[in-house]
Structure formats: structure tokens, C-alpha cells
C-alpha positions in Angstrom: -5.3 13.9 -34.3 -4.0 11.3 -31.9 -2.8 12.4 -28.8 -3.1 10.3 -26.1 -3.2 6.0 -26.0 -6.7 5.8 -23.5 -9.7 7.5 -22.6 -8.4 7.9 -18.7 -5.4 10.1 -19.9 -7.7 12.1 -21.8 -10.2 12.7 -18.7 -6.9 13.5 -16.8 -5.7 15.7 -19.2 -8.8 17.6 -19.3 -9.1 18.7 -15.9 -5.3 19.5 -16.1 -6.0 21.7 -19.1 -9.1 23.9 -16.9 -7.3 23.8 -14.1 -4.2 25.5 -16.1 -6.3 28.0 -18.6 -8.0 29.1 -14.9 -4.8 29.4 -13.2 -3.4 31.9 -15.9 -5.9 33.9 -15.5 -6.2 33.7 -11.7 -9.5 32.6 -11.9 -8.6 29.1 -10.2 -9.6 29.4 -6.8 -12.9 31.1 -7.1 -13.8 28.9 -10.5 -12.9 25.2 -8.5 -16.5 24.4 -8.3 -17.7 25.4 -11.8 -14.8 22.7 -13.3 -16.9 19.3 -13.5 -19.5 21.5 -14.9 -17.1 23.2 -17.5 -15.7 19.4 -18.6 -19.5 18.3 -18.7 -21.5 20.5 -19.1 -24.3 17.8 -20.1 -26.5 16.1 -17.3 -25.7 12.5 -19.1 -22.7 10.4 -16.8 -19.6 9.6 -19.5 -19.1 5.8 -17.8 -20.7 6.2 -13.7 -23.5 5.4 -12.7 -24.8 9.1 -12.2 -23.8 12.3 -12.8 -23.4 13.3 -9.2 -20.6 11.0 -8.5 -18.6 11.5 -12.0 -18.9 14.9 -10.6 -17.1 14.2 -7.5 -14.4 12.4 -9.0 -13.9 15.3 -11.1 -13.9 17.3 -8.1 -11.0 14.6 -6.8 -9.1 14.6 -9.4 -9.2 18.4 -9.4 -7.5 18.3 -6.1 -4.6 16.3 -7.3 -3.9 18.4 -10.4 -3.8 21.3 -7.8 -1.4 19.4 -5.7 -3.1 17.0 -4.1 -2.8 15.9 -0.3 -0.4 17.8 1.4 -0.3 15.7 4.1 0.6 12.0 1.7 4.3 12.4 1.2 3.7 10.1 -1.9 3.0 11.6 -5.0 0.6 8.8 -6.4 -2.2 8.9 -5.2 -5.9 6.6 -4.7 -9.7 8.5 -5.5 -11.5 6.2 -3.5 -14.4 7.1 -5.1 -13.4 5.9 -8.4 -12.2 2.9 -7.1 -14.9 0.8 -7.1 -15.5 -1.0 -10.3 -13.3 -4.0 -10.4 -13.8 -7.1 -9.0 -12.5 -8.4 -5.3 -9.1 -10.0 -5.8 -9.3 -13.7 -5.2 -9.5 -17.1 -6.7 -12.7 -17.8 -8.3 -14.5 -20.9 -9.2 -16.2 -20.4 -12.7 -18.7 -21.9 -14.5 -16.4 -24.3 -16.2 -15.9 -26.4 -13.2 -18.0 -29.9 -14.3 -17.9 -31.4 -10.1 -15.9 -33.9 -11.3 -14.9 -37.0 -9.2 -11.0 -36.6 -9.0 -11.3 -32.8 -6.6 -7.4 -32.4 -7.3 -8.3 -28.5 -6.1 -8.9 -29.7 -2.9 -6.3 -32.4 -2.5 -3.7 -29.4 -3.6 -4.9 -27.0 -1.4 -3.2 -26.1 1.6 -5.8 -24.2 3.9 -8.2 -26.5 3.5 -10.5 -23.8 1.7 -12.1 -25.9 -1.0 -15.3 -27.4 -0.5 -18.4 -28.6 -2.9 -21.7 -27.9 -3.0 -24.5 -29.8 -3.6 -23.9 -30.1 -7.0 -20.3 -30.9 -6.3 -19.2 -27.6 -7.7 -16.0 -26.4 -5.9 -16.5 -23.4 -3.4 -13.7 -21.7 -2.2 -13.8 -19.8 1.7 -12.2 -16.5 0.9 -11.1 -16.5 4.8 -9.2 -19.2 4.7 -7.7 -18.9 1.1 -4.2 -17.5 0.5 -4.3 -17.1 -3.0 -1.5 -19.4 -3.7 -2.6 -20.3 -7.3 -2.0 -24.4 -6.8 -6.0 -25.0 -7.5 -5.8 -23.0 -10.6 -3.0 -25.4 -11.9 -4.4 -28.7 -11.2 -7.9 -27.9 -12.6 -8.0 -30.3 -15.6 -10.9 -27.9 -17.0 -9.0 -24.5 -15.9 -12.4 -23.7 -13.6 -10.4 -21.7 -11.3 -9.1 -18.4 -12.2 -7.6 -15.8 -10.1 -8.6 -12.3 -10.0 -6.2 -9.7 -9.2 -6.7 -6.1 -10.3 -5.0 -4.3 -12.9 -3.2 -2.0 -10.1 -2.0 -5.1 -7.9 -1.1 -7.0 -11.5 0.9 -4.0 -12.5 3.0 -2.7 -9.3 6.3 -5.0 -9.4 7.1 -4.2 -5.7 3.7 -5.1 -3.9 2.6 -1.8 -2.5 -0.6 -2.0 -3.6 -3.3 -3.9 -1.5 -7.0 -3.7 -1.0 -8.0 -1.6 1.9 -11.3 -2.7 4.4 -13.2 -0.9 2.2 -11.9 -2.9 -0.9 -10.7 0.2 -2.5 -6.2 0.6 -3.8 -4.5 1.1 -0.8 -0.3 2.6 -1.3 2.0 1.4 1.1 4.3 4.5 0.9 7.0 2.5 3.0 7.2 0.1 -0.5 6.3 2.7 -3.6 8.6 3.6 -5.6 6.7 6.3 -7.5 7.2 4.4 -11.1 3.5 5.0 -11.9 3.1 1.4 -13.9 -0.7 1.9 -11.6 -1.5 5.3 -12.9 -1.0 4.0 -16.0 -2.5 0.7 -16.4 -6.0 1.8 -14.2 -8.7 1.1 -16.2 -10.9 3.8 -14.3 -8.5 6.1 -13.8 -8.6 5.7 -9.9 -4.5 6.4 -9.3 -3.4 9.4 -10.3 0.0 11.1 -9.7 0.1 14.9 -8.1 0.8 17.8 -10.6 2.6 20.7 -9.9 1.6 22.3 -12.9 0.1 25.4 -10.8 3.8 26.0 -9.3 5.3 26.1 -12.9 2.7 28.7 -13.7 3.4 30.6 -11.1 7.0 30.3 -11.6 6.5 31.7 -15.3 4.3 34.6 -14.3 6.3 35.6 -11.2 9.6 35.7 -13.7 7.5 37.3 -16.8 6.9 40.2 -14.2 10.3 39.7 -12.2 13.2 40.3 -14.7 15.7 38.7 -11.7 15.1 35.3 -13.1 14.7 33.0 -15.7 12.6 29.8 -16.0 14.5 27.4 -18.4 13.2 24.3 -19.3 15.1 20.9 -19.4 13.6 18.1 -21.6 14.1 14.6 -21.2 15.2 13.3 -24.5 12.4 10.9 -24.4 10.5 14.0 -25.4 11.3 12.9 -29.4 9.1 10.5 -29.3 6.0 12.0 -27.9 3.9 14.8 -29.4 4.0 13.1 -33.2 1.0 15.5 -34.1 3.7 17.7 -35.0 7.4 18.4 -35.5 9.7 18.3 -32.0 11.0 22.0 -33.0 7.3 23.2 -32.9 7.5 21.9 -29.1 10.6 23.6 -28.2 8.9 26.6 -29.6 5.7 26.0 -28.1 7.6 26.3 -24.6 9.1 29.3 -25.3 5.8 30.7 -26.0 4.3 29.4 -22.7 7.2 31.8 -21.4 10.0 29.8 -20.8 13.1 31.8 -21.3 15.4 28.8 -22.3 15.2 24.9 -23.6 18.0 22.4 -22.6 18.3 18.9 -23.3 18.5 16.9 -20.3 20.6 14.2 -22.9 23.5 16.8 -21.9 23.3 15.9 -18.3 23.3 12.4 -19.7 26.5 12.6 -21.6 28.2 14.1 -18.3 26.8 11.5 -16.5 28.2 8.9 -19.1 31.5 10.2 -18.7 31.4 10.5 -14.8 29.3 6.5 -14.5 32.4 5.4 -16.5 35.2 6.6 -14.5 33.2 5.4 -11.2 32.5 2.0 -12.8 36.2 1.7 -13.7 37.4 2.5 -10.0 34.9 0.7 -8.3 35.1 -2.8 -10.6 31.3 -3.0 -9.7 28.1 -0.6 -10.0 24.5 0.3 -10.7 23.3 3.0 -12.6 21.3 6.2 -10.9 19.8 7.4 -13.8 16.3 6.0 -13.0 15.3 7.5 -9.7 12.3 4.6 -9.7 15.5 1.5 -9.8 17.5 4.0 -6.9 14.7 3.7 -4.3 13.9 0.5 -5.2 17.2 -0.5 -3.9 17.1 1.9 -1.2 13.3 0.2 0.0 14.2 -3.3 -0.2 18.2 -4.1 -0.9 19.7 -1.4 1.1 23.0 -4.2 1.1 23.3 -2.9 -2.2 23.4 1.0 -1.7 26.9 1.2 -1.6 27.2 0.0 -5.2 24.9 2.6 -6.4 26.4 5.4 -8.4 26.9 8.7 -6.3 26.7 10.7 -9.8 23.5 12.8 -10.2 20.9 11.5 -12.0 21.0 12.9 -15.4 18.1 15.5 -14.0 19.7 16.8 -11.8 23.1 17.0 -13.3 21.6 19.6 -16.1 19.6 21.4 -13.6 23.1 22.3 -11.4 24.8 22.8 -14.5 22.2 25.6 -15.6 22.2 27.2 -12.3 25.9 27.0 -12.2 25.8 29.4 -15.5 22.9 31.1 -14.1 22.5 31.0 -10.3 19.2 32.9 -10.6 18.0 30.4 -12.6 14.2 28.2 -12.0 14.7 25.0 -13.8 11.5 22.8 -14.6 12.0 19.3 -15.6 9.6 18.2 -18.6 9.7 14.0 -18.9 7.8 10.8 -18.9 9.0 10.2 -15.5 6.4 10.1 -12.1 9.0 9.3 -9.9 11.0 12.5 -10.8 8.3 14.0 -9.1 9.7 12.5 -5.5 13.4 12.6 -7.0 13.2 16.6 -7.1 11.8 17.2 -3.9 15.1 14.9 -2.2 18.0 17.4 -0.5 20.6 16.3 -3.1 18.7 17.2 -5.8 15.8 20.4 -4.9 18.9 23.0 -5.2 18.9 22.3 -8.9 15.3 21.2 -9.8 12.4 23.4 -8.7 9.8 21.4 -10.0 8.8 18.5 -12.9 6.0 18.2 -15.7 5.4 15.1 -17.3 4.6 15.1 -20.7 0.8 14.6 -20.4 1.0 18.1 -18.1 2.8 19.8 -20.8 0.4 19.1 -23.4 -2.7 20.3 -21.1 -0.4 23.7 -20.7 -0.2 23.9 -24.3 -3.7 23.7 -25.1 -4.5 26.1 -22.3 -2.9 28.6 -24.2 -4.4 30.1 -27.2 -1.7 29.2 -29.7 -1.3 25.8 -32.2 1.8 23.9 -32.0 1.5 23.4 -35.7 1.3 27.2 -36.6 4.6 27.9 -35.0 7.9 27.9 -36.5 10.8 25.5 -35.5 12.8 26.2 -32.8 16.3 23.8 -32.9 17.1 21.8 -29.9 20.9 20.7 -30.1 23.4 20.3 -27.0 23.7 16.4 -26.3 25.4 13.8 -28.7 23.6 10.9 -29.8 24.5 8.9 -27.1 23.4 11.3 -24.2 19.8 11.2 -26.7 19.5 7.6 -26.3 19.6 7.4 -22.7 15.6 7.5 -22.8 15.4 3.7 -23.7 16.6 0.6 -22.3 20.2 -0.2 -23.5 21.3 3.4 -23.9 23.2 4.1 -20.7 25.0 1.0 -21.4 26.0 1.9 -25.0 26.9 5.7 -23.9 29.2 3.9 -21.5 30.9 1.7 -24.1 31.5 4.8 -26.1 33.0 6.5 -22.9 35.4 3.5 -22.4 36.7 4.1 -25.9 37.0 8.2 -25.6 38.6 8.1 -22.3 41.1 5.5 -23.8 40.2 2.8 -20.8 42.1 0.0 -22.3 42.7 -2.4 -19.5 39.1 -3.2 -18.4 36.1 -5.5 -20.0 32.9 -3.9 -19.5 30.2 -6.5 -19.0 26.9 -4.8 -18.4 23.7 -6.6 -17.4 20.6 -4.3 -19.2 17.5 -4.8 -17.0 14.1 -3.6 -18.7 11.7 -3.3 -16.0 11.5 -4.4 -12.1 10.9 -7.7 -12.6 14.5 -8.1 -14.5 16.1 -6.4 -12.2 15.0 -8.7 -9.3 15.9 -11.6 -11.1 19.6 -9.7 -11.8 19.6 -8.8 -7.9 19.2 -12.1 -7.2 21.3 -13.9 -9.4 24.5 -11.1 -8.0 23.8 -12.1 -4.7 23.9 -16.0 -5.6 26.8 -14.9 -6.8 25.9 -15.6 -10.3 28.1 -13.6 -12.2 25.7 -10.8 -14.2 28.6 -8.5 -15.3 29.7 -5.7 -13.7 27.3 -3.3 -14.4 23.4 -3.0 -13.6 21.7 -0.7 -15.9 18.7 -0.2 -14.1 15.1 0.9 -15.6 12.4 0.6 -13.8 9.3 1.3 -16.8 9.9 -1.7 -19.0 11.9 -0.7 -22.3 13.1 2.3 -20.7 11.8 5.9 -20.2 10.1 5.7 -23.9 7.2 3.9 -21.6 6.9 6.0 -18.8 4.0 6.6 -17.0 3.7 10.4 -17.9 4.3 9.8 -21.4 1.2 10.7 -24.3 2.3 7.8 -25.8 3.5 4.1 -25.2 4.9 1.1 -28.0 7.8 -0.2 -30.0 7.6 2.9 -31.8 9.1 5.2 -29.3 12.2 3.2 -29.3 12.8 3.8 -33.3 11.8 7.4 -33.0 14.5 8.2 -29.9 17.3 6.6 -31.9 16.6 8.3 -35.3 16.7 11.7 -32.7 19.8 10.6 -31.5 21.1 10.2 -35.0 20.2 14.0 -36.0 22.4 15.1 -32.9 25.4 17.6 -34.2 27.5 16.0 -31.6 28.7 12.6 -32.3 30.6 11.9 -29.2 30.1 12.4 -25.8 33.4 14.6 -25.6 32.4 17.0 -28.3 28.4 17.5 -26.4 30.4 18.3 -22.8 32.7 20.7 -24.3 29.9 23.0 -26.0 29.2 23.6 -22.2 31.0 27.0 -21.4 
């Protein structure tokens, strides 16, 4: 039974599961030091130099699993002791160097960083090298390569650099909490803080206090996850955990599509507000574009607001694929509507910390949203929803010209073209994760099949139009 893509996810999950199991029994803080042994009871390291280092790393994972460094406002944190297996970034001369006469590499180097040893083999002075890459392009043997750590390669906003100790360091002024580095780090040295303890506490208090109920607001990408059981069993599992009710965030997406369409027509040019990492990217790198960002809440905040208007005592937990949502829910504009955030990885850990099997549960239907709200989970889904909303609102005198941006690289290109006066249309759909939320850092699995599952889930919606979905709300 495959639950995750990588072993790193399994390690992270095992820590979360142990933390959750102990928390349900109110034994966590009496047993914190025992967790490494519970996870690996042998005296053999799984993939580290020694069992002692491995257990220290597990303890660091536990710290992040119970909330991380309170002094660090970012939800993405580096485990320094686990960040020592990658080669130091920089240009490297390989054994393919033939010591040729042309020496093109030396000629093109703008900093004079390349010299030659006694065998005429190229040598790079790392103190002078600026990693421009010109030498790699001109070498006829491809003998010079650029080593770049996976986290640095994954980060499209340049928020990761190497510290003086040669471990990864995150610049919070640049980081947009997209989680790309979390998923791409081969050693799991970068993790997102977990609020799993807060969620368990809310559920337990609700069970002992009838004054409020805890609602699970599930992202539409849930349809592409937990593939080993049926979606209806996942919904039943949430209720088994203690959630009073489960609501589709896709219904919030329907509301946003309707409102955002009207805002677009009114303003003439707009960028979406659904992806918090994209919005944060605009805030940090293109503040002159802020006036164009939709003023509407994200689907997460919109559904939370709707739930709390119906039930003022409600506590709303967003469950989805996104690490950036952990930053978004703490904003002043969102915190009144969302009480905490879990990723799908954390939800799997919660399920397995309880003595029930999802596969043995009866199915509970989930049918709040339309096809268009559900396909928000993948790139182009918001655009399709706005096309539909234009039709449903009988807007005949407006030509919709969207620029669908899948990932930060495409977003950068669209913004660059816009600023240079190149026509890109009148709407930028920005999603920080390539292919959309279906590939979020907090997903259990990633890949092309996720889009197929989301579209299939959308087609199963009872409400076929956006207006129909919205009209079902009290």
C-alpha cells in the first residue's frame, strides 16, 4: 500500500504519527525523549553515520512537529545537523578535463578564477568564482559542471543560500513558504512546522465542551490523495477523528470565482488571490503590482468566513496540500476565519495515530461544490471557472484573455512581459506550484494522475454550475 512518494515523507510521517499518538493520550511531554527509540528501536542507523546522530536528528524533527522555533515567524525551517550530505554548491572541474590547448574556460572567465595545474588541468578558485556558468558552456568536453544543492535549485525566488557552516539558510524576507525545498531536499533537512497539536487540542476540547464544534474544510485536491481508499471513507475518517462536519473548500472557490469575475470586469486587469505563495511573491518582489491583486479572500478564507457566519462558535481547520496556507491563516485578514491548518501528510499521520482503519469505514458523501470549484486544484481551473462565471452572469461585453501561470518561473515571465508592455491578456492566474495545488509540498503523492483524479472528481459534482453551488448555502 503506497501512501507517499519518498522515504523522506515516510520519516516525517512517522514522527508526526508518534507525536499525535502520544498527544491523544496526553502523554506527549512525558515521552518526548523516547520518540527516537519508538521510531527506530534498533541500534542501527537507517541512513546516517551513526545511531546517535540519527536520534538527534529525529529529536529536531520532533521539535518542528510540535510547532518549531517560536522565534522564527517562517513556517519553513532547516534542521542544520541533517543538512550535511550535499556537496557544497559551486563550479567543479571533473575528470573529463583533458588539459586542452585552447583553454576557452580561462578566456571567458570574467573574474580570472581559472588557472591550470602541472598537468594543464583546469583549477577553479572558489573565492573568485561567481558561478556565472560561462566556463561550462564553452568547454568542448563538458568537463566543468555546476553543483547546486537541490533546495537551491527548487527555490525559484532565491530565498535559500549557504550559511558560513555550509548548511542551508532561508532568507525570510524572500521566502514565500511554497515548500518546494521541503519536498525536494533528499535528506529531509528542511521541514514545515506542524500545528497538529493545536488541532488535536481543539478536537479534544470540543468533545468535552458542547459550546463549539470543529469543522474540517478540505481542499479540492484531496480527491487526488489517499488513493488506497475511497474519498467517502476519508470523509468518514475525519468524523471518526472528532470533526463535527466536513465542508468542501471548493464551495469557497465557487464563491471566489463569482466575485473575482465581477472584480475583473470592473477593473479591466487582475491577478488572482487564491494561491498564498503567489500573493506573497507579489508582496515581496513586485509591490508595484499589488493594486492588481484581487481583493477577494482565498477559497480557504472564504469558506471559513461562511462557516463562521452560519455557526459563530465554529472552529475551522483547513486541510490541504499547501505549506503556504500555514502562513496565510496567521494573517490578520484571515485569522478570524481559519483556526489552524493541516497538510495531507499530517492528516495521514492523524488517521494512523488512531485505532481505526479507513478502509473499514462506510462512505460519507461530500457534495457542496460545483465542477468549477473542484477543479481549482489544478492549473487552469480558476481560469475555466471565470469563463463559466462570465457566462452565468450574462457578461457579454467583456473579452476574457487569461495568462495561466503554472509555477513561479511562468509567473516571473508573465509579470516581466506585462511590465515591458507586452500583451499577456487581462488576467494572471498565478499558482506557485507547477500544475497547481495537486503538486503542493504537503501532498502524499505527486504526478500527472492527480490532474485526472481532480477532473474526475469535478465531473461527479451534483451542482453543475457555480450559481447552483452558491445558492445551496443557507
